[in-house]
C-alpha positions, 0 to 999 in steps of 0.5 A: 272259643264259642260265643256265650249263648244268651238266653232268650227273653222267653227263657228268663225266669219271670220277675215276681213283681205281680205277686209283690204288687198283689201282696201289697194291694192285699195288705192295704185292703186288709189294713184299711178294713181294720183301721176303718172298723170293718174288721173290729178288734178281737175279730178272727181274720180267717184266710179263706173268708178274706181270700174269697172277699178280696178275690185272691189266693191264700198266699198274699193273705198269709203274707199280709197277715204277717206284715199286719202282725209286725205293724201291731194290727193283728196277733196270732193265737194258737187256737184262733189263728190271726185276730185283729189286735185290741189295745188295752187302755194301759197300752194306748197310754204307753203308745202316746207316752212314747209318741210324746217322747219321740216325735218332739225329738224328730221335730226339733231336728227337722225344723232347722232343715225344713225348706219352703217346699216341705212347709208348703206340702205340710200346709197342703196336706193340712188343708185336705185333712181339715176338709176331710174333717168337715165332710166327716170322711172318717176313712181319710183321717188317719192317712192325712194325719200321718202325712202331715206329721211325716212331712214335717219329720222327714227333714230330720233324716232319721228313717229308723225313728220315723218307722217306729213312729209310723208303727205307733200311729198305725196302732192307734189310728182306728181308735183316733178315727173313732174318737174324731168321728164321735166326739167332734174334736175337729177344731182342737185337732186343726188348731193344734196342727196349725200352731205347730206348723206356724212355729215350724215356719218361724223356726221356733224349735222349742215352741214347735216341739212343746206344742207337738208334745202337748198335742200328742199327750192331749190327744192321748188323754182325750182318747183314753177318756173316750174309750174308757166311757165307750168300753164301759158302756159296751157301745163297740157296735155303735162305734163301728157303725158310725165309722162305716157310715161316711164311705160316701165321702171317699170321692171328696178327698 
């Protein structure tokens, strides 16, 4: 019986890792531009222009835009193609109401399971978050805020629910960055985070969940007031400019 012929390494089909990596990098780049305000709400996401800007083909751009649609950061219009999504005040109110309902459930389940290492990681992330607030590193706000929350929620072992919460965070991230950048809400955010972490360390499930719910609802109320005032005044361009300004602090994370 003849031996089975093995294919040489050269004859094997290429592993599509480079393309996946390129698509992921492209997705991260476009997402960051949306969240930072470089691509403002309602702006068309033209594939040719973005491909030229990022130095890639249209294929990873197209795949990235579909993922951004799933995340709620882009929408597809029959006549305009992909555009940066814009949330109404009612939609933002709904997002924060959902967060206030879902996140305390995750935290209540997580607190008894949190070990010392997870609590220390959350504290370390919070230190970096507070530093970003001090130096006005606006582009770091959302990323570190999510790291803090998700570090606490991971112990709940509810990956599907955590994925839903992450998407809700992503939908409002750019608005929260604008609010923090322009209203100087650093002290309130830092104090509330510290109180939640302290309650988790003490295994006080009820207090941790109550503090988290009020934290989310309070942030939502403050954000709605802020956006209502700025949209009524037509100051979107000034907001975007203020968010772009702190790029020089990116090396200080």
